[in-house]
One Martini backbone bead per residue (centre of mass of N, CA, C, O) as a GRO file, in nm:
protein
  198
    1MET     BB    1  10.416   8.615  -5.691
    2ASP     BB    2  10.137   8.459  -5.613
    3ASP     BB    3   9.937   8.146  -5.641
    4ALA     BB    4   9.674   8.262  -5.591
    5THR     BB    5   9.351   8.297  -5.672
    6TRP     BB    6   9.147   8.524  -5.841
    7LEU     BB    7   8.854   8.723  -5.760
    8ILE     BB    8   8.662   8.928  -5.987
    9VAL     BB    9   8.419   9.185  -5.901
   10GLY     BB   10   8.160   9.356  -6.065
   11LEU     BB   11   7.954   9.610  -5.993
   12GLY     BB   12   7.586   9.613  -6.026
   13ASN     BB   13   7.316   9.616  -6.254
   14PRO     BB   14   7.077   9.465  -6.426
   15GLY     BB   15   7.053   9.559  -6.744
   16LYS     BB   16   7.011   9.810  -6.980
   17LYS     BB   17   6.914  10.045  -6.795
   18TYR     BB   18   7.215  10.029  -6.625
   19ALA     BB   19   7.477  10.000  -6.805
   20ARG     BB   20   7.567  10.340  -6.788
   21ASN     BB   21   7.602  10.363  -6.504
   22ARG     BB   22   7.796  10.451  -6.244
   23HIS     BB   23   7.717  10.188  -6.074
   24ASN     BB   24   7.843  10.003  -6.340
   25ILE     BB   25   8.158  10.006  -6.354
   26GLY     BB   26   8.227   9.716  -6.278
   27HIS     BB   27   8.119   9.581  -6.528
   28MET     BB   28   8.293   9.740  -6.737
   29VAL     BB   29   8.569   9.640  -6.639
   30VAL     BB   30   8.539   9.327  -6.659
   31GLN     BB   31   8.462   9.334  -6.960
   32ALA     BB   32   8.733   9.459  -7.055
   33VAL     BB   33   8.919   9.235  -6.957
   34VAL     BB   34   8.794   9.001  -7.121
   35ALA     BB   35   8.820   9.125  -7.400
   36GLU     BB   36   9.133   9.150  -7.395
   37ALA     BB   37   9.151   8.821  -7.341
   38ASN     BB   38   8.942   8.671  -7.529
   39GLY     BB   39   8.687   8.621  -7.371
   40SER     BB   40   8.399   8.465  -7.195
   41PHE     BB   41   8.082   8.453  -7.078
   42SER     BB   42   7.906   8.254  -6.827
   43LYS     BB   43   7.675   8.092  -6.663
   44HIS     BB   44   7.630   8.075  -6.311
   45ARG     BB   45   7.487   7.921  -6.033
   46ALA     BB   46   7.544   8.180  -5.840
   47GLY     BB   47   7.452   8.439  -6.013
   48ALA     BB   48   7.651   8.466  -6.276
   49GLN     BB   49   7.901   8.604  -6.479
   50VAL     BB   50   8.174   8.399  -6.611
   51ALA     BB   51   8.537   8.430  -6.641
   52THR     BB   52   8.832   8.251  -6.755
   53VAL     BB   53   9.159   8.398  -6.749
   54ARG     BB   54   9.457   8.524  -6.879
   55LEU     BB   55   9.691   8.757  -6.730
   56GLY     BB   56   9.934   8.869  -6.878
   57LEU     BB   57  10.290   8.867  -6.801
   58LEU     BB   58  10.568   8.686  -6.744
   59PRO     BB   59  10.865   8.602  -6.709
   60GLY     BB   60  10.959   8.516  -7.043
   61GLY     BB   61  10.646   8.542  -7.163
   62ARG     BB   62  10.453   8.417  -6.989
   63PRO     BB   63  10.159   8.350  -6.899
   64GLY     BB   64   9.946   8.442  -6.695
   65PRO     BB   65   9.720   8.403  -6.469
   66ALA     BB   66   9.442   8.264  -6.359
   67VAL     BB   67   9.113   8.426  -6.373
   68HIS     BB   68   8.818   8.529  -6.204
   69LEU     BB   69   8.533   8.679  -6.362
   70ALA     BB   70   8.253   8.897  -6.245
   71TYR     BB   71   7.900   8.937  -6.287
   72LEU     BB   72   7.585   9.005  -6.165
   73ASP     BB   73   7.228   8.915  -6.166
   74CYS     BB   74   7.189   9.111  -5.941
   75TYR     BB   75   7.142   9.339  -5.719
   76MET     BB   76   7.348   9.526  -5.538
   77ASN     BB   77   7.212   9.479  -5.236
   78VAL     BB   78   7.262   9.138  -5.311
   79SER     BB   79   7.575   9.049  -5.363
   80GLY     BB   80   7.680   8.852  -5.138
   81GLY     BB   81   7.583   8.567  -5.207
   82PRO     BB   82   7.723   8.522  -5.484
   83VAL     BB   83   8.010   8.580  -5.380
   84ALA     BB   84   8.025   8.354  -5.170
   85ASN     BB   85   7.978   8.126  -5.379
   86LEU     BB   86   8.225   8.182  -5.557
   87MET     BB   87   8.438   8.145  -5.336
   88LYS     BB   88   8.367   7.852  -5.280
   89PHE     BB   89   8.395   7.731  -5.566
   90PHE     BB   90   8.707   7.865  -5.609
   91LYS     BB   91   8.868   7.883  -5.342
   92VAL     BB   92   8.849   8.189  -5.214
   93ASP     BB   93   8.984   8.429  -5.040
   94ALA     BB   94   8.946   8.747  -4.924
   95ASP     BB   95   9.249   8.838  -5.019
   96HIS     BB   96   9.135   8.731  -5.333
   97LEU     BB   97   8.924   8.961  -5.337
   98LEU     BB   98   8.798   9.174  -5.603
   99VAL     BB   99   8.628   9.487  -5.594
  100VAL     BB  100   8.443   9.668  -5.831
  101HIS     BB  101   8.371  10.026  -5.778
  102ASP     BB  102   8.203  10.291  -5.700
  103GLU     BB  103   8.319  10.640  -5.597
  104MET     BB  104   8.227  10.945  -5.450
  105ASP     BB  105   8.503  11.008  -5.268
  106ILE     BB  106   8.616  11.026  -5.567
  107ASP     BB  107   8.731  11.150  -5.822
  108ALA     BB  108   8.679  11.158  -6.132
  109HIS     BB  109   8.887  10.924  -6.286
  110LEU     BB  110   8.986  10.785  -6.016
  111LEU     BB  111   9.212  10.552  -5.868
  112ARG     BB  112   9.177  10.303  -5.600
  113LEU     BB  113   9.331  10.111  -5.343
  114LYS     BB  114   9.183   9.863  -5.111
  115GLN     BB  115   9.199   9.711  -4.778
  116GLY     BB  116   8.945   9.715  -4.624
  117GLY     BB  117   8.720   9.858  -4.426
  118GLY     BB  118   8.485  10.054  -4.514
  119GLU     BB  119   8.182  10.123  -4.727
  120GLY     BB  120   8.060  10.422  -4.756
  121GLY     BB  121   7.743  10.337  -4.813
  122HIS     BB  122   7.777  10.078  -4.985
  123ASN     BB  123   7.558   9.825  -5.055
  124GLY     BB  124   7.736   9.613  -5.188
  125LEU     BB  125   7.956   9.600  -4.966
  126LYS     BB  126   7.774   9.535  -4.730
  127SER     BB  127   7.671   9.262  -4.840
  128ILE     BB  128   7.948   9.126  -4.858
  129SER     BB  129   8.047   9.154  -4.566
  130GLN     BB  130   7.808   8.993  -4.445
  131SER     BB  131   7.836   8.721  -4.613
  132ILE     BB  132   8.164   8.671  -4.557
  133GLY     BB  133   8.251   8.799  -4.258
  134THR     BB  134   8.418   9.046  -4.401
  135LYS     BB  135   8.635   9.343  -4.487
  136ASN     BB  136   8.907   9.177  -4.589
  137TYR     BB  137   8.904   9.305  -4.885
  138CYS     BB  138   8.940   9.402  -5.214
  139ARG     BB  139   8.959   9.732  -5.380
  140LEU     BB  140   8.837   9.900  -5.674
  141ARG     BB  141   8.821  10.246  -5.695
  142PHE     BB  142   8.587  10.437  -5.888
  143GLY     BB  143   8.565  10.751  -5.964
  144VAL     BB  144   8.260  10.987  -5.968
  145GLY     BB  145   8.195  11.174  -5.765
  146ARG     BB  146   7.988  11.431  -5.691
  147PRO     BB  147   7.699  11.569  -5.680
  148PRO     BB  148   7.525  11.820  -5.791
  149GLY     BB  149   7.440  12.007  -5.560
  150ARG     BB  150   7.117  11.861  -5.446
  151MET     BB  151   7.159  11.593  -5.548
  152ASP     BB  152   7.085  11.276  -5.527
  153PRO     BB  153   7.303  11.019  -5.491
  154ALA     BB  154   7.125  10.794  -5.617
  155ASP     BB  155   7.066  10.943  -5.882
  156TYR     BB  156   7.356  10.975  -5.967
  157VAL     BB  157   7.454  10.669  -5.982
  158LEU     BB  158   7.184  10.605  -6.170
  159GLY     BB  159   7.330  10.761  -6.373
  160ASP     BB  160   7.469  10.842  -6.654
  161PHE     BB  161   7.715  10.892  -6.826
  162SER     BB  162   7.842  11.141  -6.990
  163ALA     BB  163   7.955  11.261  -7.284
  164LYS     BB  164   8.210  11.407  -7.147
  165ASP     BB  165   8.330  11.128  -7.034
  166GLY     BB  166   8.413  10.941  -7.263
  167VAL     BB  167   8.734  10.944  -7.298
  168GLU     BB  168   8.804  10.933  -6.994
  169LEU     BB  169   8.657  10.671  -6.937
  170ASP     BB  170   8.820  10.488  -7.125
  171ILE     BB  171   9.095  10.542  -6.993
  172THR     BB  172   9.020  10.439  -6.702
  173ILE     BB  173   8.946  10.157  -6.781
  174ARG     BB  174   9.224  10.088  -6.896
  175GLU     BB  175   9.369  10.133  -6.625
  176ALA     BB  176   9.214   9.916  -6.466
  177VAL     BB  177   9.317   9.680  -6.630
  178ASP     BB  178   9.616   9.725  -6.552
  179VAL     BB  179   9.582   9.697  -6.246
  180ILE     BB  180   9.482   9.403  -6.250
  181GLU     BB  181   9.734   9.287  -6.378
  182ASP     BB  182   9.926   9.376  -6.151
  183ILE     BB  183   9.803   9.214  -5.923
  184VAL     BB  184   9.831   8.915  -6.061
  185THR     BB  185  10.159   8.955  -6.140
  186THR     BB  186  10.227   9.042  -5.844
  187SER     BB  187  10.066   9.254  -5.619
  188PHE     BB  188   9.871   9.440  -5.434
  189ALA     BB  189  10.092   9.622  -5.308
  190ASP     BB  190  10.239   9.692  -5.573
  191ALA     BB  191   9.995   9.810  -5.723
  192GLN     BB  192   9.931  10.030  -5.516
  193GLN     BB  193  10.199  10.182  -5.530
  194LYS     BB  194  10.192  10.244  -5.832
  195LEU     BB  195   9.924  10.399  -5.844
  196HIS     BB  196   9.974  10.613  -5.597
  197SER     BB  197  10.252  10.732  -5.748
  198ARG     BB  198  10.132  10.891  -6.005
   0.00000   0.00000   0.00000
Protein backbone atom coordinates (compact mmCIF):
# COMPACT_ATOMS: atom_id res chain seq x y z
CA MET A 1 0.00 0.00 0.00
CA ASP A 2 1.23 3.51 -0.79
CA ASP A 3 0.75 6.34 1.69
CA ALA A 4 -0.80 8.90 -0.65
CA THR A 5 -4.37 9.96 0.09
CA TRP A 6 -7.16 9.07 -2.34
CA LEU A 7 -9.93 11.37 -3.49
CA ILE A 8 -12.92 9.39 -4.77
CA VAL A 9 -15.58 11.29 -6.69
CA GLY A 10 -18.91 9.81 -7.75
CA LEU A 11 -20.42 11.48 -10.81
CA GLY A 12 -24.09 12.32 -11.23
CA ASN A 13 -26.59 15.16 -11.30
CA PRO A 14 -27.97 16.94 -8.22
CA GLY A 15 -31.52 16.64 -6.91
CA LYS A 16 -34.17 13.99 -6.28
CA LYS A 17 -35.25 14.06 -9.95
CA TYR A 18 -32.01 12.36 -10.97
CA ALA A 19 -31.25 10.30 -7.87
CA ARG A 20 -32.07 6.87 -9.38
CA ASN A 21 -30.81 7.59 -12.91
CA ARG A 22 -28.23 5.31 -14.49
CA HIS A 23 -26.12 8.46 -14.91
CA ASN A 24 -26.09 8.85 -11.10
CA ILE A 25 -24.51 5.52 -10.23
CA GLY A 26 -21.37 7.37 -9.09
CA HIS A 27 -23.39 9.15 -6.40
CA MET A 28 -24.94 5.84 -5.31
CA VAL A 29 -21.57 4.12 -4.98
CA VAL A 30 -19.81 6.81 -2.91
CA GLN A 31 -22.89 7.13 -0.70
CA ALA A 32 -22.77 3.36 -0.11
CA VAL A 33 -19.07 3.52 0.78
CA VAL A 34 -19.65 6.28 3.34
CA ALA A 35 -22.70 4.54 4.81
CA GLU A 36 -20.71 1.34 5.28
CA ALA A 37 -17.96 3.30 7.04
CA ASN A 38 -20.55 5.00 9.31
CA GLY A 39 -19.49 8.37 7.96
CA SER A 40 -21.51 11.39 6.91
CA PHE A 41 -21.27 14.02 4.19
CA SER A 42 -20.96 17.74 4.80
CA LYS A 43 -21.02 20.64 2.36
CA HIS A 44 -17.61 21.70 1.05
CA ARG A 45 -16.80 25.13 -0.37
CA ALA A 46 -15.60 23.48 -3.60
CA GLY A 47 -19.23 22.79 -4.47
CA ALA A 48 -19.51 19.22 -3.25
CA GLN A 49 -20.69 17.01 -0.45
CA VAL A 50 -17.60 15.46 1.14
CA ALA A 51 -16.94 12.76 3.73
CA THR A 52 -13.58 11.67 5.10
CA VAL A 53 -13.60 8.10 6.41
CA ARG A 54 -11.22 5.21 7.06
CA LEU A 55 -11.71 2.26 4.73
CA GLY A 56 -10.95 -1.40 5.20
CA LEU A 57 -8.41 -3.06 7.44
CA LEU A 58 -4.64 -3.28 7.22
CA PRO A 59 -2.46 -6.21 8.38
CA GLY A 60 -2.84 -6.78 12.10
CA GLY A 61 -6.40 -5.48 12.04
CA ARG A 62 -5.39 -1.82 12.01
CA PRO A 63 -7.94 0.58 10.49
CA GLY A 64 -7.40 1.32 6.83
CA PRO A 65 -6.31 4.69 5.44
CA ALA A 66 -8.30 7.92 5.53
CA VAL A 67 -10.01 8.61 2.21
CA HIS A 68 -11.96 11.63 0.93
CA LEU A 69 -15.21 10.78 -0.88
CA ALA A 70 -17.36 13.31 -2.70
CA TYR A 71 -20.34 13.82 -4.90
CA LEU A 72 -20.82 17.17 -6.59
CA ASP A 73 -23.53 19.80 -6.24
CA CYS A 74 -23.28 20.72 -9.94
CA TYR A 75 -24.52 19.07 -13.12
CA MET A 76 -22.47 16.36 -14.76
CA ASN A 77 -21.14 18.40 -17.68
CA VAL A 78 -19.42 20.94 -15.38
CA SER A 79 -17.87 18.44 -12.94
CA GLY A 80 -14.31 19.51 -13.69
CA GLY A 81 -14.11 22.74 -11.70
CA PRO A 82 -15.24 21.27 -8.37
CA VAL A 83 -13.03 18.19 -8.85
CA ALA A 84 -9.99 20.37 -9.56
CA ASN A 85 -10.75 22.45 -6.45
CA LEU A 86 -11.10 19.34 -4.28
CA MET A 87 -7.78 17.99 -5.59
CA LYS A 88 -6.11 21.28 -4.71
CA PHE A 89 -7.72 21.46 -1.26
CA PHE A 90 -6.80 17.89 -0.30
CA LYS A 91 -3.42 17.99 -2.13
CA VAL A 92 -4.25 14.95 -4.26
CA ASP A 93 -2.45 14.21 -7.53
CA ALA A 94 -4.25 12.88 -10.60
CA ASP A 95 -2.98 9.32 -10.07
CA HIS A 96 -4.84 9.27 -6.72
CA LEU A 97 -8.11 10.63 -8.09
CA LEU A 98 -10.70 7.87 -8.63
CA VAL A 99 -13.83 8.84 -10.55
CA VAL A 100 -16.84 6.51 -10.33
CA HIS A 101 -19.12 6.77 -13.36
CA ASP A 102 -21.67 4.99 -15.55
CA GLU A 103 -20.37 3.30 -18.69
CA MET A 104 -22.60 2.32 -21.63
CA ASP A 105 -19.80 0.40 -23.37
CA ILE A 106 -19.75 -2.18 -20.56
CA ASP A 107 -22.51 -4.71 -19.95
CA ALA A 108 -24.95 -3.83 -17.19
CA HIS A 109 -23.75 -4.67 -13.66
CA LEU A 110 -20.15 -5.27 -14.71
CA LEU A 111 -17.30 -3.29 -13.15
CA ARG A 112 -14.01 -2.33 -14.74
CA LEU A 113 -11.03 -0.26 -13.59
CA LYS A 114 -9.07 1.96 -15.94
CA GLN A 115 -6.35 4.58 -15.64
CA GLY A 116 -6.06 7.27 -18.29
CA GLY A 117 -7.31 6.95 -21.85
CA GLY A 118 -10.30 8.49 -23.56
CA GLU A 119 -13.59 9.59 -22.08
CA GLY A 120 -15.86 7.62 -24.43
CA GLY A 121 -18.17 10.59 -24.98
CA HIS A 122 -18.86 10.93 -21.24
CA ASN A 123 -19.38 14.65 -20.56
CA GLY A 124 -18.45 14.40 -16.89
CA LEU A 125 -15.09 12.84 -17.72
CA LYS A 126 -14.47 15.35 -20.50
CA SER A 127 -15.04 18.22 -18.07
CA ILE A 128 -12.68 16.69 -15.49
CA SER A 129 -9.92 16.01 -18.02
CA GLN A 130 -10.12 19.58 -19.28
CA SER A 131 -10.15 21.17 -15.82
CA ILE A 132 -7.31 19.17 -14.27
CA GLY A 133 -5.21 19.21 -17.45
CA THR A 134 -4.75 15.44 -17.79
CA LYS A 135 -6.62 12.23 -18.59
CA ASN A 136 -4.26 10.22 -16.42
CA TYR A 137 -6.61 9.69 -13.48
CA CYS A 138 -8.29 6.48 -12.32
CA ARG A 139 -11.83 5.44 -13.15
CA LEU A 140 -14.19 2.85 -11.73
CA ARG A 141 -16.50 2.17 -14.67
CA PHE A 142 -19.93 0.84 -13.71
CA GLY A 143 -21.55 -0.87 -16.68
CA VAL A 144 -25.10 0.14 -17.55
CA GLY A 145 -25.23 -1.45 -21.02
CA ARG A 146 -26.54 0.01 -24.27
CA PRO A 147 -30.02 1.51 -24.77
CA PRO A 148 -32.63 -0.77 -26.30
CA GLY A 149 -33.57 -0.39 -29.96
CA ARG A 150 -33.23 3.16 -31.26
CA MET A 151 -33.56 4.83 -27.87
CA ASP A 152 -31.46 7.97 -27.54
CA PRO A 153 -28.39 7.27 -25.35
CA ALA A 154 -28.94 10.51 -23.37
CA ASP A 155 -32.53 9.48 -22.58
CA TYR A 156 -31.27 6.05 -21.54
CA VAL A 157 -28.65 7.21 -19.03
CA LEU A 158 -31.04 9.85 -17.66
CA GLY A 159 -33.63 7.13 -17.11
CA ASP A 160 -33.99 5.35 -13.79
CA PHE A 161 -32.73 1.85 -13.16
CA SER A 162 -35.63 -0.52 -13.71
CA ALA A 163 -37.32 -2.61 -11.03
CA LYS A 164 -35.72 -5.74 -12.49
CA ASP A 165 -32.28 -4.21 -11.88
CA GLY A 166 -33.03 -4.17 -8.14
CA VAL A 167 -31.19 -7.08 -6.56
CA GLU A 168 -28.39 -7.18 -9.13
CA LEU A 169 -27.88 -3.42 -8.79
CA ASP A 170 -27.51 -3.73 -5.03
CA ILE A 171 -25.02 -6.58 -5.45
CA THR A 172 -22.90 -4.62 -7.95
CA ILE A 173 -22.88 -1.52 -5.74
CA ARG A 174 -21.68 -3.74 -2.89
CA GLU A 175 -18.96 -5.11 -5.19
CA ALA A 176 -17.95 -1.53 -6.11
CA VAL A 177 -17.56 -0.72 -2.40
CA ASP A 178 -15.24 -3.73 -2.06
CA VAL A 179 -13.21 -2.67 -5.11
CA ILE A 180 -12.69 0.81 -3.64
CA GLU A 181 -11.52 -0.72 -0.35
CA ASP A 182 -9.08 -2.91 -2.32
CA ILE A 183 -7.67 0.14 -4.12
CA VAL A 184 -6.97 2.13 -0.97
CA THR A 185 -5.67 -0.78 1.14
CA THR A 186 -3.47 -2.37 -1.56
CA SER A 187 -2.92 -0.46 -4.81
CA PHE A 188 -4.83 0.45 -7.96
CA ALA A 189 -2.88 -2.13 -9.99
CA ASP A 190 -3.54 -4.92 -7.48
CA ALA A 191 -7.24 -4.06 -7.26
CA GLN A 192 -7.49 -3.94 -11.05
CA GLN A 193 -5.87 -7.36 -11.42
CA LYS A 194 -8.14 -8.86 -8.76
CA LEU A 195 -11.30 -7.40 -10.30
CA HIS A 196 -10.51 -8.28 -13.91
CA SER A 197 -9.47 -11.85 -13.08
CA ARG A 198 -12.85 -12.72 -11.54
